[in-house]
N, C-alpha and C positions, 0 to 999 in steps of 0.2 A: 504494500500500500504506500503510495507516494506521500511524503510529508507535506502538510500545508503550512503556508507561511502567512503571517499577518504584519500589520504595520510596525510592530515592535522588533521584528526580525531584520533589522536594518542591514546587517552584514550579509545574511542570506539573500536578501533582495538585491544588494549591490552586486554579489557574485552572479546571480541570475541575469542581471542586466548587462554585465560585462560579456557573458557567454551569448546572450540573445542579440546584443547590439554592440559588437566590438568596434565598430566604426564611429560610434557616437562620442562626442566630447560632452560629458555631463554639464560642464559649465556653460554650454551654449543653449541648454534647455530652459524653457519656461517651467515653472512649477506645475502649470496646468498640463503641459506635455508630459512631464515626469510622472504625474499622477496617472495619466492614461496608460503610460508604459508599465507602470507597477501593476495596475488593475489587470493588464493583458497577460501578466506572467502565469505560466503553468503552475498550479499549486497555490496561487494567491487566493486567500479566502477572507481577507480583511473587509470590513465595512467601508465602502467608498467615502461615506461622510465622516469617517473616524480619523482621517489624516488632517495634518495642519502644516503650516509653513515650517515649523520646527522639525517635524518628522521628515518632510521632504528634503530640507536642507541637510539633515543627517544622512539620508539615503544619498544624496548628491555627493557629499564629501566622502562617504564610504566607497561609493562607485569610483570616484577619482582615485582614491587609495588603491583599490583593486586593479585599476588599469595600469598603475605604475609598478 
């Protein structure tokens, strides 16, 4: 059974984003775009309304760390 991830699984989300979108520079994304990308990840089960700017920024920074 595949593991599900939610908004608090920042590192797991970042790893999944690197794998799915290796060509994307996370610093070029608007938070609305990042939000849609996270919701589209396989195994993501978080409530779309439960995210906020702080969470999205943490995901963005973790994604940047995973790319380097």
